[in-house]
N, C-alpha and C positions, 0 to 999 in steps of 0.2 A: 504494499499500500504505499502510495507516494502522495504526500500532502503538499498542495500549493499553499504554503503557509501564509503568505501575505493575503491572499484571496480569503482564507478562512479567518485571520484575525481581524481583517476589516469587516467581515460579515459578523463576527462575534461583537466587535466594537458598537456597530450600528444596531444589532439585535438585542444586546444585553444592557439593561439599565445602568446609566453611569452612577447610580446611587450605590453600586457595589464598589466600596472603597477600602483602602488599606487603613490600618490603625491611625496613621498620620492624616488621613483624609484624602489621599491621592487615588484617582479612579483606577480600578483594576478589572474593569468589565471585560476588556479584550483578553487579558490573561486568563481570567477564570472561564470565560467563554469558550476559548480555545481548548482548554484543559477538559471542559464538559464535552466539546465536539470529539476529542480524541477518545474519550471514555466511550461515547456512544458508538463511534466507528469501530473500535476494537471490540466492543460487546457484540455489535450486529454482525461484523464480517470476519472476525477472528484472523487477522493476518499473521503470518509467521514473522514478517519482516515489516518494519515501518520506517519511512525516512521523511522527515520534515524538510522539505526543499525550500531554500531561502533565495530571496533577491540580493545577491551581493552587489549587483548593479542592475537597477530596475530599468535603465535606459542606456543600454550599451553603445558606446561611441561608434562601433563599427555599423550598428543599425542606423544611427543618426547620420553618419557619413553618406549612406545610401539613400535615405529618405529623411531630409532635415525636419520635416513636420512630425516625425515619430514621437508620439507622446508629448508634443510641446504644450498642450493645453493643460496637462497635469503638473506642469512646472509652475509653482506658485510665483505670482508676480512679485511678491514682497520677499519671497525666499531668496536665499543665496542662489546664484545661478547654478542650475544643474541639480537642485534638490527636489525631490518630490513633495508635492503638497500633501501633508499628513495632518489630520486634525490635531490641535494643540495637546489634547489629553490622551491621544493614541501614541504619539512619538515616543514619550518616556516609558511606556509599557513594552515596546518591543525588546529593549535589552532584558527586561525582566523574563519576557517569555523565553529569551535564548538561554538565560541563566537556569531557568526551572527545567527546560528540556534537557539541558546538559547534565544537571544534578540527577535527573531521572534516569539518564542513559538512553534517551531516545535519540537516534542518529539525527544529526542537523547538518545539512550540506548546502553551502553556498560557494560559488566559484567566482573570483574576480573577473569582471568583464562579461558576466552572463547573468541571465535572469533565472528565476526558479524554473521557468518553463523549459529552459535549455537543459537544466540538471535533470528535470523529469524525462525529457526526450532521450538524453544519453542513458539514464537508468533503465528506461523502458527498452531501448535498443539492446542493452546488454542482459536483460532478464532472460531466464531460461524457463520460467514458469509464469502462471497467470499474474496479471498487474491490475490493480485498481487504482485509478488516479483520482483524487478528490480535489475538485476545483470548481469555482463559480465562473471560470473563464472559458468561453466557447473555443478559444484559439487551440485548446488541447484536444479538441475533437479529431484534429488531424492525426492523433496517435492511436485512435480506435483501430483495432485489428482483431476481427473474430478468429482468424486462424491462430494467432499468437495469444488469444484469451486477454486482450487489452481492452479494458472498459473504462469509461469515465463516470464517476459518481458526481452528478452535478446536483448540488443541494436545492431543493425546491422550498419545502417548509423546513428549513434546517437540514442538518446532516442525517436526522432520523428518517427523513423521507426523501432520499435522493432519487433523481432520474437516472436509472441505470442505462447509460448510453452505449449501444452497440451499433453495428452497421445497419441493422434492420431499422432502427430508430432514426438513424441519420438519413437514410434513404426516404423514410416516410416524411420527416420534418423538412429536409433540405434539398432531397433529390439527388444527394451524392453520398458516397461512402467516405470512411475515414481517410483513405489514400488520396481522395479528390478534394478534401475539405480546405486545404491550404490554397489550392487553385481557385476555388470558390471565394475564399476570403480575399484573395489578392484582386479578383475582378470586381468584387462587391465593394471592397474597401471597408474601413472601420473607423468612423469618426472618433470613437473612444480611444483609439491607438494613433489617431492622426494619419491614418492611411486614406488617401483620396479616392482609390478605386478608379474604375473607368466610367467617364461621363455617360449617364443614361442606362447603366447596367446595375440593376438591383439584384437581390438574392435569387429571385426566380429565373431571371434572364440569365444570370451566371450559371445556374444549375442546367438550364436548357442548352446553353452553348457547350458546356462540358459533356452533357449527354450526347449531343450531336457530333462534337468533334474529338472527344476522348479525354483531352487534358488542355492545360493552358498553352503549351506549344502548339497543339493542334488547332486551337482557336486562332492563335496568332498566324499560323500558316494559312488558314482559311481567309483571315483578314488581308493578307498579302496577295491572295489569288482572286484576280478580277472575275474569274468564273464560278467562284463559290457562291452559295445561296444567300450570303449575308446581305441585309438591306444596305443600301448605300450609306445611310446615316450610321448604322452600327459599324460598318467597316471604317468610316471616317473617324469614328470615336476611338475605336481600337488602335488604328494606326497613329493618331495623335497621341495616344497614352503609351506609345512604345517606349520612351525613356523611363517612364514609372514601371511599366511591365518587365523591363530589362532587370530591374533590382528588386521588385516587390517580392518574388519568390524567396529570395535569400532572406529578407527581412522578416516575412510572414512565417517561414518554416522554422520550427524550433531546431536547435542545434542537436546533433546526436553524437558529437565527438568532443564534448567538453572534458578537459583534463581533470578527473575527479580525484579528490585526496582519498587515502586509504581510511576506510571506516567500517564498523560493524553495524549492519542494518537490523540485526535480530531484535525482535521486541523484548524488552527487559522484563523479567518476572518480579525484580525488586530494584529499588533505586541505586544508581551507581554511587551516589555520594549522599548518604542518608543525613549526615549532620549539616552539610550545606543546604540540603532540601528543607530540613527542619527550620534553619535560619530564615530561608527565604519564605517559607510558609508563615512563620511568625511576623516577619518584617512587613509582608504584603497582605496578610490576612487572607490566605488562599483557602482556608476552611474546608468545607465539604467538596468543593471542586477538585482539590488535590487528594483528599482521602478516598473519594469514589474512584478516581483514576487509579490510585495504588491498588485498591481492591480489584478493579477490573484487570489491571495487568497481572496481579497475582493469580487470578482465576483463569486467566487466558492460557496458562501453561499446564 
């Protein structure tokens, strides 16, 4: 099980009341919410291995170099250049989350120059057994692969009621399978990631083009062929978008060759560092969220 950690702690932050506070009054709703999420996921799905994948770099320069608008709107106007806009009361909770995961012995992996998605892509590529990816980010649908038993658990009403995303569901909802999802995303674009897409091509048209011409290179070949059945307007828009389409696949596709550190993904039965964990629990008032997770981890073995 691979956790898109930032996606989950953002969801916890906005879904759990800020009235959950440490003894000194600081909010710990994201910390406790994430611990509750992990408890529920382990309890419901019983993974043998679990990795909390982190954004060591949420907006890698190599992606920005290719598409300068990549995630620009998420950079706070008032923030230091290059920092992501994170709510004031969430940012201080992220280091606490990291310390708690480390003390628990839950593997936490982030690699400089890469997003959590890239760590997830690389771990999925290396996996020899079934993989469940837990994320609220549709970009990771590109990793869905029935043959390799790779599914995405997309939280609907929290992680207790996820949409289990396989190829059948993707075909039903988007008209493409996991292998074609990145091509669809490149054509359609994604305003939330600053990807412009191709003018006049939305999700349904992108899916139709991929169904007709096989993949993005096939669509571009058709656009360059005056005898293909594309309408003149669509051909024109695709050809005008050539500079974008030259680089979009590299930006949209998750990396599968990230240089990962050595780590143990085994789900721990007991905390790696009980004394530090106890100190953190007292300092931050982690209460039942932590005790429940410890009980679930002990019972999962």
